[in-house]
C-alpha positions in Angstrom: 72.1 142.9 138.6 75.0 144.4 137.6 76.7 144.2 140.5 76.2 139.8 140.7 77.2 139.9 137.0 80.7 141.6 138.1 81.3 139.1 140.1 80.7 136.1 138.6 82.7 137.6 135.9 85.6 138.5 138.1 84.4 135.0 140.1 85.4 133.2 136.8 88.8 135.2 136.1 89.9 134.2 139.5 88.8 130.5 139.0 90.8 131.0 135.3 93.9 132.3 136.6 94.0 130.0 140.0 93.4 127.1 136.6 96.4 128.7 134.6 98.2 128.8 138.1 98.1 125.5 138.9 98.8 124.2 135.1 102.2 125.9 135.4 103.2 124.7 138.6 102.3 121.1 137.7 103.9 121.4 133.9 107.0 122.7 136.1 106.8 119.4 137.8 107.5 117.7 134.5 110.8 115.9 134.0 112.8 116.3 137.5 110.4 115.4 139.7 108.3 113.9 137.4 107.4 111.6 134.2 108.2 112.3 130.1 108.1 110.7 127.5 110.7 109.3 124.5 110.2 109.6 120.7 111.6 107.2 118.0 111.2 110.1 115.4 113.8 107.5 113.1 112.7 105.9 109.7 115.4 102.8 110.7 117.1 103.0 113.9 116.4 101.4 117.3 117.3 103.3 120.4 118.9 101.5 123.5 120.7 103.5 125.3 118.9 106.7 127.0 122.1 108.2 129.6 121.9 111.8 131.6 124.1 113.6 133.4 123.1 116.1 135.9 127.0 117.2 136.6 127.7 114.6 138.9 128.7 111.7 136.3 126.5 109.6 133.2 123.5 107.6 134.7 123.3 104.2 134.2 121.1 103.0 130.8 117.4 104.4 131.5 115.9 101.5 129.5 115.0 98.3 129.7 114.3 97.6 126.5 115.1 98.9 122.9 112.5 101.8 121.7 112.2 100.7 117.8 111.9 103.3 115.6 108.4 105.5 115.7 108.1 104.1 119.1 108.1 106.1 122.4 108.9 104.3 125.7 107.6 106.4 129.7 110.4 107.3 131.7 110.7 108.8 135.5 112.8 110.8 136.8 113.2 110.0 140.3 115.8 112.1 141.6 114.2 114.4 143.2 117.8 116.8 144.0 118.6 116.1 140.4 119.3 119.4 138.2 116.7 120.9 136.0 119.9 121.1 133.0 120.9 117.8 132.4 123.3 116.5 129.7 121.7 113.9 127.5 122.9 111.0 125.5 121.2 108.4 123.1 122.4 105.3 122.6 121.7 103.6 119.2 122.0 100.0 118.1 124.8 99.9 115.6 125.2 97.7 112.5 127.0 95.4 113.9 124.8 95.5 117.4 126.9 97.1 119.4 125.8 100.8 120.6 126.4 104.1 118.9 126.3 107.1 121.4 125.2 110.3 119.8 127.4 113.6 121.4 126.0 114.3 124.6 123.6 117.6 124.2 122.3 119.8 127.2 118.1 120.1 128.1 115.8 121.2 130.5 114.7 118.2 131.9 112.1 120.1 134.0 110.4 121.4 131.1 110.7 118.4 129.1 107.5 116.6 129.0 108.6 114.7 125.9 111.8 114.2 124.1 112.2 113.8 120.2 115.0 111.9 119.0 115.7 112.3 115.6 118.5 111.1 113.4 120.9 114.3 113.7 118.6 115.7 116.7 117.3 116.2 119.8 114.4 118.3 120.9 111.6 118.2 123.8 108.6 120.1 124.6 
């Protein structure tokens, strides 16, 4: 019985390692060739633009519609040859209706499952 139990424990550890390895590979795909979600965590500002730059120039606006306070939007990064290090810029609806862009910020898009947009800050996980 002792041998059977050791094999079972070994199998369980191997299975756990395999699952963790799979999760790491899957999460490594986030951003560069996967989906991520932007979250507007402001109380009163509407996101009207989301732009990225991988060093080759600014993208067009990723958003097809505005993202209001407390709302989120799922985005898909489809440029499979794109770089993980991106510069992003958020455009907010101005008081007179136009677009006011934040300062650009660097982000590792491959590690981003969620991008949180605050009044004066952008974070991700």
